[in-house]
C-alpha positions in Angstrom: 113.0 86.8 125.9 114.9 90.1 126.2 112.6 92.9 127.5 112.4 95.9 125.3 113.4 99.0 127.3 112.4 102.6 126.9 115.7 104.1 125.9 115.2 107.2 127.9 114.3 105.5 131.2 115.3 101.9 131.0 111.8 100.7 131.7 110.6 97.5 130.0 108.0 98.4 127.3 105.2 96.0 126.4 105.4 96.8 122.6 107.6 98.6 120.2 107.2 100.4 116.9 106.3 98.0 114.1 104.4 95.6 116.4 100.8 95.0 115.6 98.0 95.2 118.1 94.6 93.4 117.6 92.2 96.0 118.9 88.4 95.8 119.4 85.8 98.5 119.1 85.3 101.0 120.9 89.0 102.0 120.8 88.9 102.3 117.0 85.9 103.4 114.9 86.1 100.1 113.0 83.4 97.6 114.0 84.9 94.4 115.4 88.5 93.4 115.8 91.1 95.1 113.6 94.9 95.1 113.4 96.7 98.4 114.2 100.4 99.1 113.7 102.4 100.6 116.6 104.1 103.8 115.5 105.5 105.1 118.8 105.9 104.1 122.4 106.6 106.5 125.3 107.0 105.8 129.0 105.6 108.4 131.4 106.4 107.8 135.1 103.5 110.1 136.0 101.2 110.6 133.1 98.8 112.7 135.2 98.9 115.8 133.0 98.7 114.1 129.6 95.5 113.9 127.7 93.4 110.8 128.0 95.8 109.2 130.5 94.6 106.3 132.7 96.8 106.9 135.7 100.2 105.5 136.9 99.0 101.9 136.3 99.1 102.5 132.5 102.3 104.5 131.9 103.0 103.5 128.3 101.5 105.9 125.7 101.3 104.0 122.4 100.5 105.7 119.1 99.0 103.5 116.4 97.5 103.6 113.0 95.1 101.3 111.3 97.1 99.5 108.7 94.3 97.8 106.7 91.3 100.0 106.9 87.9 98.5 106.0 85.9 100.0 103.2 84.6 103.4 104.1 87.2 104.0 106.8 90.2 106.1 105.9 93.6 105.6 107.5 93.2 106.6 111.1 95.6 107.1 114.0 95.0 106.9 117.7 96.6 106.6 121.2 96.3 103.9 123.8 97.6 103.8 127.3 99.1 100.4 128.2 100.3 98.7 131.4 103.7 97.0 131.6 102.0 93.6 130.6 100.4 95.2 127.5 96.9 95.4 128.9 94.8 98.5 128.4 92.2 99.7 130.9 89.2 99.0 128.6 90.3 95.5 127.6 90.2 96.4 123.9 93.8 95.2 123.1 93.3 91.4 122.4 96.7 90.4 121.1 100.2 91.6 120.2 101.9 90.4 117.0 105.6 90.9 116.3 106.0 90.5 112.5 109.4 89.6 111.0 110.6 86.6 113.0 110.8 82.9 112.4 108.1 80.7 113.8 108.6 80.1 117.5 110.9 83.1 117.9 110.2 86.0 120.3 109.5 88.1 117.1 106.9 85.9 115.5 103.2 85.7 115.6 100.6 86.4 118.2 103.2 86.7 121.0 100.6 87.1 123.7 96.9 87.0 123.5 95.4 89.5 126.0 92.0 89.8 127.6 
């Protein structure tokens, strides 16, 4: 598998725009597990001054949106901080899905369950 790299810094990124993250409550306002869609990924060598950062162990700022909101929940967006392996400090990210590839390829299916 070829690592995805942050173009500005050459650092391997755990996800990329278009990937889906299976995220649990409390990160989203949706009760239970829900799929979110990654919209942006930024690497910050020292995220100390950025809002809601979780320290240098979680340098990837990932913007997401809820792609299929449940009834009563409008489209929402949020930010997660991830480690290089895709884990988040609260353990809310449960899996990463890379749509668009053939079965068995690095771009297909639940690439890596987390948690």
